[in-house]
N, C-alpha and C positions, 0 to 999 in steps of 0.2 A: 333803388332796387327794382329789378324787373320780376315779373311773375311767370312761372311756367304754366302750361295748360293743366297740370295736375295740382295747381295751387301752391307749389313751393316757390320760395323767393330765391332769386339769384343775386348774391352779393357781389358787387363789382369793386375791384381794387385798381386804381389808376385807369379807370374806364374799361377794364377788361373783366369778363366773368371769372370769378375766383372760387366761389363756393355756392352750393345749392343748399338752402336752408329749409328744413321742414318747419311746420307751424310752431313746434316747441322751441327750436333754435332761433327762429325769427322773433318769438316773444322774448327770449332771453336777451338777444342782441338789442332789441328795442329798449328793454329795461336797463341794460348796461349803459347805453348811450344817453339815457335819461338821468343817469347818476345814481341808480339804486344800488344798494350793497348786495353782495352775493346772498346773504341771509334773507334779505327782503325779497330778492328775486326767487329764491327757492320756495318761500312761503307763497308768493303770488302765483308761481307756476303750479304749485300743488292745488291751489284753489281753482285756478283757471282750467286745468286739465283733469281735475279729480284724481290726482295721483298722491300716494303717500309722500310726505315731506322728506323722508329719508331717501327715497328714490330720486326725487327732484333735486335734492342737494347734491347727490352724486352726478346727476346729469348736468347740472349747472357747472360744477367743478370741472368735469370732463370737457365740456364745450369751451369754457374759459381757457383751459390748458391748451386746447387746440388753437384758439385765437392767439394766445401768447407764443406758442411754438411757431406760428406764422407771422409773428411780429405785428399783429393787428390790434392788440391791446397790451398794456404794460401796467405794472404796479407803480404807484407814486412813491413807494418807499425807496 
């Protein structure tokens, strides 16, 4: 991942820039790729960014849905 001048990360797919990730999205992505559950990620994001866990749970769900919609992640089910 490359970084922009304002600190955002640029996620590349097949070597081409695909998404610009803010710090929260980058943290979620990092935790997903490390194998953490969505519940664990929501809790960790709440602690990391000082946000209510209800808010972070929605943010995590929304971001993961976007990743699924773009076929970047999938469920093992």
